[in-house]
Every structure is written in structure tokens, then in C-alpha cells.
N, C-alpha and C positions, 0 to 999 in steps of 0.2 A: 754698778760701780765699775770704773775702768781699771784694768790691770795692765801690766807692761805689754801684754800681747793682745789687748782688745781696745775698744773705744773708737770714737769717730772724730772726724774733723770736717771742716767746710772746704770744698773744692771751689775755687773762684775761677770761672771760665773767662779768660781775658780777651779772646778774639773768636773769629769764626762764626758759624750760624747760631751759636748759643751765647754769644758775647754778653757779658753783664749778668749772667745767671749764676746761681750758686746751688750746689747740691751737697748732701751729706754723704761722706765716704768712710768706709772702715779702714783702719790701719792694717798693714800687713801683720802677720803673726810675729814678726820681729819688732813691731812697734813703729816701723817706718811708714811714711806716707806711700801710697800707691805710685809707682813710676808712670803708669799709663792707666787711663780709665776710658771705657767705652760706654757711651750714653745712648740708649735706644731712642730712635725717632718715634714720633707719634704713630707712623704707619706700621712699625714693628719689623719691617724687613730691612731696615737701614739703621745704622748707628753712626755716631760721631766719635772719633778717636781723638783724645786729648792727652798731651804729654806734660809731665810735671816740669816746672821751671824753678828758678832759684828763689822766687818770691814766697816768703814764709811770714806768718804772723803768730805772735805768742800772746797769751793772756798774762799780763804782769802780776795778777793776783794769784795765778796758779804757778806753783813751783816745779811743775813738770818740764822736762826738756823737750816734750813733743809739741809741735805747732798746733794752733787751733784753726788756722786757715792756711791753704796752700794754693798758689797760682798754677793754672794749667793753660797751655796754648793748644790751639787747634792743629791737628795733624792732617786728617783726611776723613772722608765719609767712607763707611764700610757697608757693603751690601751682603746680605745673607741669603 
């Protein structure tokens, strides 16, 4: 059961190498969506950095103020 500081939402990747994919992401401790997310590539030594945009979706049957989906745009590839 989600509390004010837990829970997940769907990150919608709107462009870049993972365009059209969605992943499940945890809210920050404050209950806000993550400002940036890094998604590991299959090879493991590379990741894709995505940044949150203004695109938010809400479940009309849920009375929470938190979004159920958030759009993210590609920023860059990150090598480890």
C-alpha cells in the first residue's frame, strides 16, 4: 500500500534510444517524481540518462495528487 513517501509510477520515454518504452520508477521520499533517471543498457557499462518533462498523467479514479505516468526526454548516454 502506497504512502505519501512511497509508491511507483510509469516513466514514459518519449525519444532517444529507448523511445516508446515505459518503466516503473519509485517516487522520491518527498512523493515527487524523479527529476532524472538513468536506465542501464543491456551491456551493463553504459546507461541512458533521461530528464523529466512537463507531461503528467493522472488516474481519474484515484484521488491522489500524484501522477500515474510521467514523460521523460533523452539527455545523453553515460559510460561507466
